[in-house]
N, C-alpha and C positions, 0 to 999 in steps of 0.2 A: 822550555818540557823534553826530561830525558831521553823517553821510549818511543819518538815520534819520528819517523823522514824527516831533515829537510825540507827537500822541492815538493813531496808528494803532501805532507800535511797525517800520513797513516800512522794510527796512537796504536796504542790495547786494545783488545775487544775482549770482551767478559759474557761467559758466560756459566752449562751447567758439565762437567764428568754426571755423568750415568750410568748407575750400574743396571744388573736384569732384576735388578729388585725394588726396579726405581725411585732407590734414593739418589739425590740431590748436593752435588757439593757445588763449587763451585772453580773452574776456575780459569786463567788468563790464561787467551793469545796472545802470544808481543810481538812483531812486525822485526824479518831478519834482519839487523842495519847494518852498515857495514859502514865504517870512517875513509874516507876518497877526500882524495887534495886537489883544487879543483885554481886554473889559470880563468883568473879575470879583469882583462886590463895588467896593471903591472902587482897586483893586490894578489896574492896566494888564498884563498880558501880552502879550511877543512871543513868540510858538512858529512853531514851521516845521512844516509841513503839507506832505501830502503833496496832488495836485489834489484826490484823492476826497474825502479829509476837509472840504478846505474848498468843496468846494462839499455837501457834506452839514451844515458850517458857516454857509455863506450862505445856506443855503435854510432851512436850523431859524431863523436868526430874519428874513427877512421875514415881513410881518404874516400873513392867510389869508385870500384875497379870500372874497367869499361872493360867486358868481351869482345 
């Protein structure tokens, strides 16, 4: 699917714009997707991740700092 996160599956959301006069028109909310290269074993994957998943992947790959 073109507009979906490869990790969590978040995709577009459909709703309405509502004016002051209560006129409703359709609108589409798309996820904030970023391209990310990831090493899995010997192969490299190119994933399209939403911002939340990208942050969790980057924080999981950081080494823990002992204070």
